[in-house]
N, C-alpha and C positions, 0 to 999 in steps of 0.2 A: 416431198413426201421420203425421201432419203435423207435427207438432211435433218429433218426433225427425228428420225430415227437413230442416226448418228447421235445427234443433241441428247437424246433421252438416254440413250447405249452410257453414255461419255457421263453425264449427270448421275446416274444410279453407279457407276464404277468407282466415283469418287471415293475416297476413304470417310470424309466427314460427313457426307449424305448419308453412308451406310452407319454411320457411329449416331450420328443425328436418330435414322429409322431403329437401330437398334435399342434406341433410349426412348423411343416415341412407342414402340411395341411393348417392352417393358412396363411403360408408364399405363397402358392399356390394360395390361392383363395385371397389373396393382389394383388399377380401380376395378376392375370386372370382380376381382377377390370381394373389396370392400362393399361392394352394392349386394354381393351375396352374403354379407354378414346379419342382414338385415331380418330381424325375426320373422318366420311364416306368418301371413296373417290369421287371427283366431277368427274360427266361424261364429258369424251372426245372424240373427233372422234380419237386419237391417244391412240393404246393400247402399254403397256410395255408386254413384252414377255421374260419369263425368262426359266432356263434349258434347252436351246437348244443343241444340241448336236454341236461339234466341228466339223462337217463334214456339217451341215444344212446351202445351200445355203440360199441369200437375194430370188431367184426363188423356192426354193422348200416351201420358210415360206411364200410367195406371193400365190401361188396354193392353199395350205392347210387353208388358211383364207379368198382365194375367195368364198368359198364353203358357206359363210355365208353373205355376201354383196360386195358392189364395193368396191376394195381396190386401193386406188391410191396410194401407196406407202407401199414399205416394204424392210428393212434394218435389215440387222444382223452389230452390232458394231463388227469391230475387230480391234486388239493389233496395234498400229502405227510402233511397231519397228518391230514385227514379222508377221502382216499381219491375223494370225490367230483369230479365234474368239474368241470373249469373254464370248461366251454362253449366251448371251440377243440380243433384237433387238427390235424394232420399227414397230408394223403397224399402217399403217394411212389408216381410212373408211371415204366413202365421208358422209357419215350422223353419229348421235348418235346412231339410231337403230340398224344401219348395226353395228358399234363399239359394241354394248350389245350385238349381236346375237353374234357374234364373240366370246365373251368370254363366255357365254351359251355356246356354239359349243366348241372350244377349250382350255380352261382353264382345266387342271386336265388330259389331252388325251395323247396319244403317239404321237410322231414325229420323224421320225425317228429311234424309239427304245428308245426314251427318254421321259419320262412325262414333260410337258412341263405347263409353267404357265402362265394368260394372265389375267391383271386388267389395269385398264385407267391408264395411264401419267400422272406424276405429273406436273405442268410446271416447267421450271427452273427458280431459282433467278434470278433476274434480275444480269448484270454482276458487279463482284467484288463486291457482296455482298452474304455471307455465311449463316448457319441455325444460327451459334451462333458464338459469339464472343472471348467465353471462349476457348483456347486452350486443356485445359484437363477437358471440358465437354464429358463427355461420350456418345461416338455417337450412335444412336440407329439404 
């Protein structure tokens, strides 16, 4: 135990480690500021729900979110070929207020044994238009 402590102190006191540590911390802070540059989500009456159990049905999703407001429609997205759930879906509420209550009530909560995440759905880009024209641009 004493040997481990000695090695750890010796390693942490070396100048190369501290210089690498300082660079790593500055890189993390730069990444944190880049993440905060994202625009705030635009409130919508439709929620994007991710982290769903593969066995969760649209009916179960509707039931879970109906506790927080009037749900117009709930849909689990499925694979075209297999018909299995892709693990995410959409819930459409009657009003924006109900949608915000749905996020507050279900974000980071358990549904069918899995932690799910709810956020405002982003609008689709117009047909034929993609986010970027550069095929080699990194995806976000």
